[in-house]
N, C-alpha and C positions, 0 to 999 in steps of 0.2 A: 689836238693834244690829248683830249679826255677819250677819244676813239682808242687811241696807242695803247696808253694806258688801261683801258679795258680789255684789248686785245692780248697784252701781256699778261693780265692777271687770269683771262679764261685759259691763255695758254699754259701757265704755272698749274692752274687746278686741274685740267686735262691731263698733264704730265704726273701729278702728284695722283689722282687716280687711279691711271694705267699703272702706276710704279706699284700703288698699293695692291691691286690685284694681284700684280703679277709676283709680289711677295706673298701673299696668302695663299696664291696656287702653289707656289713652290715649297711652302711648307706643307702643304696637304699629299703632296707626292710621294708615295711609299715605296720603296724600291721592294720586290718581293723577295726574300729572302727564305728560301725553304727549310723548314725545320725538320731535324731528325726527331722521330717520333721516340720517346725517353720513356723507359718501362721503370715504374718507380716499385718501390719493393719497402719492406722494413728497413733493410740497410740506408736505404736512401730518404727516407721518410722526412728527413729536415729539409731536404733539397725539394721536396713537394710542398712543404709548408713555406718554404720562402719565395715561391711563386705568387704570382698576383693574382686576383681573384678571377678576373680576365684569362692569364694565361692556363690557368688550372681547367677553366670551362672551354679555351678551345683544345687543350689537349684530351680532354674527355670527348669532346666531341670528334675529334680527328680518331680516338682509339674505338668509337662508335661506330663511324663510318667504315673505318677499317672491318670491324669485326662482321658487320653487316655484309661487307662485299666477299669476305671470307665463307660466310654462310650461304650466299648466294651462288657462288663457284661450288660449295661442295652441294649443294641442293640439286644443281645442275648434274654434277657428276653423278648421283644418285638416282636421277630420274633417265639419264642415260643408260646406265647400268641397267636398271627396272626393265626399260624397254627390250634392250638386248636379253636379258634372262627371259622376259615374256615372249619374245620371238623364238627362240631357243626352245622353249616348251612347247609351242603351238606346233612347232615343226615334227 
């Protein structure tokens, strides 16, 4: 009798534990939604101010990464062009 009661309690605790972990993990899962990079200027300054601090930080970070990538591409083009000009002059 006592053994059955303890077994039932143990099973209940296990079920509760796994259910709690499942619900916690389900809340943490976020679906990736690509955000369009929004350009802010004087006209939509209010929209910028209405963003949360984290959203502003993420937008700034994305802009910085995009700027860095554009610079890398441009630098690579300049280097190629310079090599091409140097080869032509040496001939």
